[in-house]
GUFI-660277 format. One record per residue (C-alpha): residue in three letters; z negated, x, y. Coordinates in steps of 0.001 Angstrom, whole numbers, plus 500000, padded with zeros to 6 digits. Example, Ala and Ser with C-alpha at 12.3 -4.5 7.8 and 13.67 -1.06 7.14 Angstrom:
<atoms>
("ALA"; (492200; 512300; 495500))
("SER"; (492860; 513670; 498940))
</atoms>
This chain:
<atoms>
("UNK"; (514780; 506492; 486530))
("UNK"; (515910; 509890; 487784))
("UNK"; (519457; 508644; 488488))
("UNK"; (519385; 506436; 491579))
("UNK"; (523072; 505660; 492004))
("UNK"; (523531; 501872; 491977))
("UNK"; (519772; 501340; 491612))
("UNK"; (518307; 498420; 493544))
("UNK"; (515022; 498846; 495434))
("UNK"; (512906; 496152; 497073))
("UNK"; (510343; 497325; 499667))
("UNK"; (507874; 494855; 501155))
("UNK"; (506507; 495374; 504648))
("UNK"; (509487; 497497; 505655))
("UNK"; (509792; 496657; 509349))
("UNK"; (507864; 499730; 510543))
("UNK"; (505545; 502571; 509558))
("UNK"; (505276; 503656; 505938))
("UNK"; (507398; 500761; 504694))
("UNK"; (510322; 501548; 506971))
("UNK"; (510099; 505278; 506266))
("UNK"; (510031; 504576; 502519))
("UNK"; (513013; 502229; 502711))
("UNK"; (515037; 504809; 504623))
("UNK"; (514029; 507613; 502245))
("UNK"; (515022; 505545; 499219))
("UNK"; (518374; 504732; 500826))
("UNK"; (518982; 508445; 501396))
("UNK"; (518041; 509059; 497762))
("UNK"; (520854; 506745; 496631))
("UNK"; (519181; 503363; 496223))
("UNK"; (520588; 500146; 497583))
("UNK"; (517525; 498992; 499500))
("UNK"; (516270; 495552; 500451))
("UNK"; (513320; 495478; 502830))
("UNK"; (511107; 492605; 503892))
("UNK"; (509312; 491541; 507047))
("UNK"; (507424; 488389; 507960))
("UNK"; (509809; 487699; 510856))
("UNK"; (513492; 488559; 511288))
("UNK"; (514046; 492149; 512459))
("UNK"; (517092; 494307; 512962))
("UNK"; (518301; 496086; 509857))
("UNK"; (517764; 499831; 509581))
("UNK"; (520611; 502106; 508409))
("UNK"; (521198; 501525; 504714))
("UNK"; (518541; 498795; 504452))
("UNK"; (519175; 495053; 504135))
("UNK"; (516250; 493216; 505740))
("UNK"; (515076; 489841; 504420))
("UNK"; (512244; 487590; 505565))
("UNK"; (509277; 487115; 503229))
("UNK"; (505639; 486119; 503538))
("UNK"; (503865; 487639; 500544))
("UNK"; (501056; 485076; 500835))
("UNK"; (503540; 482249; 500126))
("UNK"; (504730; 481905; 496517))
("UNK"; (507809; 479920; 497565))
("UNK"; (508775; 482611; 500088))
("UNK"; (508399; 485314; 497418))
("UNK"; (510495; 483313; 494934))
("UNK"; (513215; 482818; 497556))
("UNK"; (513203; 486540; 498353))
("UNK"; (513630; 487611; 494743))
("UNK"; (516331; 484997; 494180))
("UNK"; (518254; 486276; 497207))
("UNK"; (518062; 489898; 496078))
("UNK"; (519296; 488846; 492650))
("UNK"; (522113; 486827; 494230))
("UNK"; (523264; 489811; 496267))
("UNK"; (522570; 492658; 493828))
("UNK"; (522105; 491152; 490367))
("UNK"; (519115; 493340; 489425))
("UNK"; (515913; 494944; 490727))
("UNK"; (515102; 498441; 489482))
("UNK"; (512301; 499382; 491861))
("UNK"; (509640; 497383; 493687))
("UNK"; (507566; 499094; 496374))
("UNK"; (504633; 496841; 497246))
("UNK"; (503804; 498092; 500725))
("UNK"; (502980; 494965; 502749))
("UNK"; (499346; 494956; 503802))
("UNK"; (496874; 494376; 506625))
("UNK"; (493670; 496088; 507729))
("UNK"; (490234; 494810; 508681))
("UNK"; (487590; 496851; 510501))
("UNK"; (483949; 496027; 511072))
("UNK"; (480755; 495789; 509068))
("UNK"; (481131; 493668; 505950))
("UNK"; (478474; 491269; 507242))
("UNK"; (480536; 490699; 510397))
("UNK"; (483502; 489117; 508614))
("UNK"; (483642; 485481; 507601))
("UNK"; (484608; 484736; 504028))
("UNK"; (487810; 483194; 505320))
("UNK"; (488743; 486427; 507049))
("UNK"; (487905; 488468; 503950))
("UNK"; (489968; 486123; 501780))
("UNK"; (492940; 486559; 504110))
("UNK"; (492873; 490334; 503607))
("UNK"; (492702; 489894; 499840))
("UNK"; (495508; 487318; 499937))
("UNK"; (497862; 489830; 501559))
("UNK"; (496709; 493133; 500068))
("UNK"; (495925; 492055; 496497))
("UNK"; (497396; 488671; 495689))
("UNK"; (500481; 489427; 497795))
("UNK"; (501106; 492466; 495601))
("UNK"; (500573; 490382; 492475))
("UNK"; (502868; 487571; 493676))
("UNK"; (505807; 489890; 494211))
("UNK"; (505146; 491870; 491033))
("UNK"; (504916; 488698; 488949))
("UNK"; (508215; 487458; 490400))
("UNK"; (509974; 490741; 489615))
("UNK"; (508507; 491577; 486200))
("UNK"; (510563; 489020; 484186))
("UNK"; (513711; 490550; 485684))
("UNK"; (512633; 494067; 484772))
("UNK"; (511740; 492996; 481231))
("UNK"; (515176; 491441; 480819))
("UNK"; (516697; 494710; 482079))
("UNK"; (514475; 496676; 479676))
("UNK"; (513284; 498882; 482480))
("UNK"; (511975; 499182; 486026))
("UNK"; (509289; 500693; 488177))
("UNK"; (506662; 499263; 490487))
("UNK"; (505086; 501448; 493157))
("UNK"; (501960; 499882; 494637))
("UNK"; (500753; 501256; 497952))
("UNK"; (497068; 501965; 497621))
("UNK"; (495026; 504266; 499861))
("UNK"; (492569; 507090; 499505))
("UNK"; (490102; 504314; 500392))
("UNK"; (490850; 502913; 496958))
("UNK"; (488827; 505810; 495545))
("UNK"; (486000; 506351; 498039))
("UNK"; (483586; 504145; 500011))
("UNK"; (484625; 503158; 503532))
("UNK"; (481758; 502084; 505807))
("UNK"; (482942; 499476; 508332))
("UNK"; (486121; 499025; 506286))
("UNK"; (484428; 497452; 503261))
("UNK"; (486806; 494559; 502633))
("UNK"; (489922; 496660; 503214))
("UNK"; (488592; 499332; 500861))
("UNK"; (487716; 496622; 498338))
("UNK"; (491342; 495431; 498316))
("UNK"; (492545; 498957; 497620))
("UNK"; (489975; 499435; 494854))
("UNK"; (491306; 496170; 493397))
("UNK"; (494899; 497425; 493570))
("UNK"; (493877; 500563; 491702))
("UNK"; (492398; 498558; 488821))
("UNK"; (495226; 496013; 488799))
("UNK"; (497935; 498671; 488766))
("UNK"; (496411; 500829; 486054))
("UNK"; (495822; 497798; 483837))
("UNK"; (499283; 496354; 484463))
("UNK"; (500901; 499679; 483629))
("UNK"; (499437; 499557; 480138))
("UNK"; (500620; 495967; 479661))
("UNK"; (504270; 496516; 480594))
("UNK"; (504933; 500084; 479460))
("UNK"; (506368; 498949; 476112))
("UNK"; (509117; 497117; 478031))
("UNK"; (510291; 500281; 479778))
("UNK"; (508418; 499426; 482989))
("UNK"; (505970; 501755; 484732))
("UNK"; (503462; 500890; 487438))
("UNK"; (502257; 503715; 489691))
("UNK"; (500107; 504146; 492787))
("UNK"; (500735; 506015; 496027))
("UNK"; (497546; 506877; 497921))
("UNK"; (498029; 507871; 501578))
("UNK"; (495313; 509086; 503876))
("UNK"; (495368; 508294; 507583))
("UNK"; (498981; 508126; 508726))
("UNK"; (500545; 508132; 512186))
("UNK"; (501631; 504503; 512344))
("UNK"; (500686; 501433; 514397))
("UNK"; (498240; 500416; 511645))
("UNK"; (495150; 501071; 513788))
("UNK"; (496606; 499115; 516707))
("UNK"; (497316; 496154; 514434))
("UNK"; (493952; 496114; 512676))
("UNK"; (492134; 492817; 512453))
("UNK"; (488661; 493015; 513950))
("UNK"; (485699; 491294; 512316))
("UNK"; (485476; 487696; 513502))
("UNK"; (481651; 487410; 513552))
("UNK"; (480497; 490568; 515381))
("UNK"; (476769; 491320; 515360))
("UNK"; (475031; 493322; 518120))
("UNK"; (473120; 495376; 515551))
("UNK"; (476405; 496947; 514395))
("UNK"; (478099; 497282; 517798))
("UNK"; (477521; 500993; 518387))
("UNK"; (478497; 502109; 514884))
("UNK"; (481522; 499774; 514762))
("UNK"; (482760; 501293; 518011))
("UNK"; (482248; 504778; 516581))
("UNK"; (484136; 503864; 513408))
("UNK"; (487062; 502535; 515432))
("UNK"; (487109; 505729; 517503))
("UNK"; (487063; 507853; 514345))
("UNK"; (489946; 505892; 512910))
("UNK"; (491921; 506227; 516128))
("UNK"; (491406; 509993; 516127))
("UNK"; (492272; 510185; 512445))
("UNK"; (495500; 508266; 512898))
("UNK"; (496537; 510463; 515815))
("UNK"; (495960; 513580; 513679))
("UNK"; (497269; 511990; 510479))
("UNK"; (500365; 512597; 508421))
("UNK"; (503763; 511346; 509468))
("UNK"; (504917; 508262; 507540))
("UNK"; (507768; 510357; 506164))
("UNK"; (505202; 512373; 504193))
("UNK"; (504164; 509205; 502379))
("UNK"; (507792; 508128; 502008))
("UNK"; (508602; 511406; 500270))
("UNK"; (505846; 510681; 497757))
("UNK"; (507176; 507145; 497244))
("UNK"; (510576; 508588; 496306))
("UNK"; (508902; 511054; 493952))
("UNK"; (506858; 508287; 492314))
("UNK"; (509959; 506113; 492015))
("UNK"; (512201; 508736; 490448))
("UNK"; (509920; 510837; 488235))
("UNK"; (511167; 510595; 484620))
("UNK"; (507562; 510701; 483392))
("UNK"; (505520; 509368; 486288))
("UNK"; (501861; 510026; 486910))
("UNK"; (499607; 507062; 487569))
("UNK"; (498536; 508287; 491023))
("UNK"; (500353; 510182; 493775))
("UNK"; (498208; 511273; 496708))
("UNK"; (500218; 511615; 499910))
("UNK"; (499299; 514101; 502601))
("UNK"; (496665; 516753; 503260))
("UNK"; (493719; 514456; 503836))
("UNK"; (494351; 512289; 500799))
("UNK"; (494678; 515363; 498582))
("UNK"; (491463; 516876; 499921))
("UNK"; (489479; 513653; 499572))
("UNK"; (490835; 513075; 496068))
("UNK"; (489588; 516500; 495013))
("UNK"; (486256; 515884; 496725))
("UNK"; (485778; 512677; 494780))
("UNK"; (486907; 514203; 491506))
("UNK"; (484992; 517462; 491428))
("UNK"; (481864; 517136; 493575))
("UNK"; (478642; 515477; 492382))
("UNK"; (478136; 511929; 493620))
("UNK"; (475162; 512903; 495801))
("UNK"; (477239; 515504; 497638))
("UNK"; (480093; 513048; 498207))
("UNK"; (477601; 510490; 499529))
("UNK"; (476114; 513023; 501948))
("UNK"; (479537; 514160; 503175))
("UNK"; (480709; 510597; 503797))
("UNK"; (477591; 509707; 505760))
("UNK"; (477931; 512837; 507870))
("UNK"; (481607; 512149; 508565))
("UNK"; (480849; 508566; 509624))
("UNK"; (477898; 509560; 511803))
("UNK"; (475405; 507664; 509672))
("UNK"; (471760; 508778; 509356))
("UNK"; (471039; 510894; 506293))
</atoms>
């Protein structure tokens, strides 16, 4: 997929942040890009915006049908739509946790499952699933969000093996903290407990500081283009300084040292 001329890309969650930056970068790279948002938004240069709710199978089916009507094929899917949830795991109701999984995991699967028959018929395609460095490390006070990203890691790697014989590859992009409105739009736990109040506040402050010092969304977008166009793609593409550092930490250091470092970073007692 190194030649992008006349290639069709579909990017979910493309109204702002990483999704918008990725859509714009793909358009500059030569793709004809369709982006999605839950509500109508103005189109960005080179990007056709369509409405889609990834938690609704009928909405996903309508989206894919419309892209096929306009373009006749789908060569690249970037599954970027997602939501966050912060707070101790015990502070979230099961309904709230299920909502995060419905968007971040089953939303990815819904769109992928709608696009895969098209890619098989074309005898080729690529799916880029937006994971996170939190798909590879623990995340105190982000347990359910991290769990969705761990799930995406396992789903993507398994799916890649299933569809590779049809000329389709599934890859992961793993950003660290990125300068977007993600922190502002986080869902807070719906059953807060006083016992966790101080540490939850600290975790939110740490995230806010991390976002402010994080990578620009264009850094992640550059990695999305690389993952989309590599003739022989890797399974994982870490995006940005922090993600690269944490990936190495997880890969090379003993588990006890990683555990100690994470507790120190999060201000948790040794």
